[in-house]
C-alpha atoms as an extended CHARMM CRD file, in Angstrom:
* protein
*
        86  EXT
         1         1  MET       CA             60.6150000000        6.1310000000       -1.1310000000  PROA      1               0.0000000000
         2         2  ASP       CA             60.5790000000        7.3630000000        2.4730000000  PROA      2               0.0000000000
         3         3  ALA       CA             61.4060000000        5.2650000000        5.5370000000  PROA      3               0.0000000000
         4         4  SER       CA             57.7920000000        4.4750000000        6.4610000000  PROA      4               0.0000000000
         5         5  SER       CA             56.9960000000        3.3340000000        2.9070000000  PROA      5               0.0000000000
         6         6  THR       CA             60.0940000000        1.1650000000        2.8830000000  PROA      6               0.0000000000
         7         7  GLU       CA             59.1190000000       -0.3960000000        6.2180000000  PROA      7               0.0000000000
         8         8  LEU       CA             55.5660000000       -1.0190000000        4.9380000000  PROA      8               0.0000000000
         9         9  LEU       CA             56.9840000000       -2.6900000000        1.8400000000  PROA      9               0.0000000000
        10        10  GLY       CA             59.1090000000       -4.9110000000        4.0780000000  PROA      10              0.0000000000
        11        11  LEU       CA             56.1260000000       -5.8170000000        6.2480000000  PROA      11              0.0000000000
        12        12  ILE       CA             54.0000000000       -6.7390000000        3.2260000000  PROA      12              0.0000000000
        13        13  ALA       CA             56.8300000000       -8.8420000000        1.7630000000  PROA      13              0.0000000000
        14        14  GLY       CA             57.3040000000      -10.5100000000        5.1470000000  PROA      14              0.0000000000
        15        15  CYS       CA             53.5980000000      -11.3350000000        5.4420000000  PROA      15              0.0000000000
        16        16  LEU       CA             53.5540000000      -12.9320000000        2.0070000000  PROA      16              0.0000000000
        17        17  THR       CA             56.7140000000      -15.0050000000        2.3940000000  PROA      17              0.0000000000
        18        18  THR       CA             55.9700000000      -15.9960000000        5.9800000000  PROA      18              0.0000000000
        19        19  GLY       CA             52.3520000000      -16.8230000000        5.2220000000  PROA      19              0.0000000000
        20        20  SER       CA             53.4510000000      -19.1880000000        2.4880000000  PROA      20              0.0000000000
        21        21  PHE       CA             54.7250000000      -21.5980000000        5.1810000000  PROA      21              0.0000000000
        22        22  ILE       CA             51.3620000000      -21.9430000000        6.9150000000  PROA      22              0.0000000000
        23        23  PRO       CA             49.7830000000      -24.3690000000        4.4090000000  PROA      23              0.0000000000
        24        24  GLN       CA             52.8610000000      -26.6110000000        4.6180000000  PROA      24              0.0000000000
        25        25  VAL       CA             52.7660000000      -26.6780000000        8.4180000000  PROA      25              0.0000000000
        26        26  VAL       CA             49.0360000000      -27.4570000000        8.4160000000  PROA      26              0.0000000000
        27        27  LYS       CA             49.4720000000      -30.2200000000        5.8190000000  PROA      27              0.0000000000
        28        28  ILE       CA             52.3140000000      -31.8540000000        7.7600000000  PROA      28              0.0000000000
        29        29  MET       CA             50.3990000000      -31.6190000000       11.0240000000  PROA      29              0.0000000000
        30        30  LYS       CA             47.4040000000      -33.3500000000        9.4240000000  PROA      30              0.0000000000
        31        31  THR       CA             49.2200000000      -36.0280000000        7.4270000000  PROA      31              0.0000000000
        32        32  ARG       CA             52.4770000000      -36.3760000000        9.3720000000  PROA      32              0.0000000000
        33        33  ASP       CA             54.0570000000      -37.0350000000        5.9770000000  PROA      33              0.0000000000
        34        34  VAL       CA             57.4790000000      -35.4060000000        5.8100000000  PROA      34              0.0000000000
        35        35  SER       CA             58.9990000000      -37.7900000000        3.2660000000  PROA      35              0.0000000000
        36        36  SER       CA             59.3020000000      -35.1350000000        0.5600000000  PROA      36              0.0000000000
        37        37  ILE       CA             61.0810000000      -32.6200000000        2.8070000000  PROA      37              0.0000000000
        38        38  SER       CA             64.8680000000      -32.5010000000        2.8930000000  PROA      38              0.0000000000
        39        39  LEU       CA             66.2730000000      -32.5590000000        6.4240000000  PROA      39              0.0000000000
        40        40  VAL       CA             69.5270000000      -30.8780000000        5.3830000000  PROA      40              0.0000000000
        41        41  MET       CA             67.6320000000      -28.1370000000        3.5410000000  PROA      41              0.0000000000
        42        42  TYR       CA             65.3940000000      -27.3990000000        6.5280000000  PROA      42              0.0000000000
        43        43  ILE       CA             68.3440000000      -27.3250000000        8.9240000000  PROA      43              0.0000000000
        44        44  ALA       CA             70.1310000000      -24.8430000000        6.6420000000  PROA      44              0.0000000000
        45        45  PHE       CA             66.9570000000      -22.8190000000        6.0770000000  PROA      45              0.0000000000
        46        46  THR       CA             66.1060000000      -22.6140000000        9.7750000000  PROA      46              0.0000000000
        47        47  LEU       CA             69.6450000000      -21.5310000000       10.6160000000  PROA      47              0.0000000000
        48        48  GLY       CA             69.5350000000      -18.9330000000        7.8290000000  PROA      48              0.0000000000
        49        49  VAL       CA             66.2450000000      -17.5130000000        9.0980000000  PROA      49              0.0000000000
        50        50  LEU       CA             67.6790000000      -17.3490000000       12.6170000000  PROA      50              0.0000000000
        51        51  LEU       CA             70.6340000000      -15.3660000000       11.2830000000  PROA      51              0.0000000000
        52        52  TRP       CA             68.2850000000      -12.9910000000        9.3950000000  PROA      52              0.0000000000
        53        53  CYS       CA             66.4170000000      -12.4690000000       12.6550000000  PROA      53              0.0000000000
        54        54  ILE       CA             69.6520000000      -11.6070000000       14.4550000000  PROA      54              0.0000000000
        55        55  TYR       CA             70.5910000000       -9.2880000000       11.5750000000  PROA      55              0.0000000000
        56        56  GLY       CA             67.2580000000       -7.4830000000       11.9110000000  PROA      56              0.0000000000
        57        57  ILE       CA             67.7170000000       -7.0950000000       15.6640000000  PROA      57              0.0000000000
        58        58  ILE       CA             71.2350000000       -5.7000000000       15.2500000000  PROA      58              0.0000000000
        59        59  ASN       CA             70.0530000000       -3.2140000000       12.6150000000  PROA      59              0.0000000000
        60        60  GLY       CA             66.7790000000       -2.3400000000       14.3410000000  PROA      60              0.0000000000
        61        61  GLN       CA             64.6400000000       -3.4220000000       11.3820000000  PROA      61              0.0000000000
        62        62  ALA       CA             61.2470000000       -4.4150000000       12.7200000000  PROA      62              0.0000000000
        63        63  SER       CA             59.9880000000       -5.8740000000        9.4380000000  PROA      63              0.0000000000
        64        64  ILE       CA             63.0130000000       -8.1860000000        9.1970000000  PROA      64              0.0000000000
        65        65  VAL       CA             62.6670000000       -9.2840000000       12.8290000000  PROA      65              0.0000000000
        66        66  ALA       CA             58.8910000000       -9.8330000000       12.6350000000  PROA      66              0.0000000000
        67        67  ALA       CA             58.8580000000      -11.7400000000        9.3580000000  PROA      67              0.0000000000
        68        68  ASN       CA             61.8610000000      -13.8850000000       10.1730000000  PROA      68              0.0000000000
        69        69  GLY       CA             60.7790000000      -14.4830000000       13.7650000000  PROA      69              0.0000000000
        70        70  ILE       CA             57.4750000000      -15.9380000000       12.6140000000  PROA      70              0.0000000000
        71        71  THR       CA             59.1400000000      -17.8200000000        9.7460000000  PROA      71              0.0000000000
        72        72  LEU       CA             61.6490000000      -19.2140000000       12.2340000000  PROA      72              0.0000000000
        73        73  ALA       CA             58.8280000000      -20.5520000000       14.3950000000  PROA      73              0.0000000000
        74        74  LEU       CA             57.0780000000      -22.1550000000       11.4060000000  PROA      74              0.0000000000
        75        75  ALA       CA             60.3120000000      -23.6000000000        9.9960000000  PROA      75              0.0000000000
        76        76  ALA       CA             61.2110000000      -24.9670000000       13.4330000000  PROA      76              0.0000000000
        77        77  VAL       CA             57.8410000000      -26.7360000000       13.5980000000  PROA      77              0.0000000000
        78        78  ILE       CA             58.4350000000      -28.3130000000       10.1820000000  PROA      78              0.0000000000
        79        79  LEU       CA             62.0030000000      -29.2430000000       11.1200000000  PROA      79              0.0000000000
        80        80  GLY       CA             60.8330000000      -30.7440000000       14.4000000000  PROA      80              0.0000000000
        81        81  MET       CA             58.1880000000      -32.8060000000       12.6380000000  PROA      81              0.0000000000
        82        82  LYS       CA             60.7250000000      -33.9240000000       10.0070000000  PROA      82              0.0000000000
        83        83  ILE       CA             62.9770000000      -35.1990000000       12.7830000000  PROA      83              0.0000000000
        84        84  ARG       CA             60.1020000000      -36.7820000000       14.7380000000  PROA      84              0.0000000000
        85        85  TYR       CA             58.2180000000      -38.4390000000       11.8590000000  PROA      85              0.0000000000
        86        86  ARG       CA             61.0570000000      -39.5510000000        9.5890000000  PROA      86              0.0000000000
């Protein structure tokens, strides 16, 4: 697999995994129900995604940076709502 195919694969994977957070964000924004979400898990997850983003920047991997940057924003919204509405 050449470099452009590998990058495309990464972008597709990033779109799928990142997109999976959108329904959760929308649901929480509508219902403001965060009772089933673990605060510790979302803190750890958000920190992990931030570190993946930094890793992608250091290694110049656009698909890692793009996917994790968007996921970081979505996870931060969920984390913020968990803290606000608990």
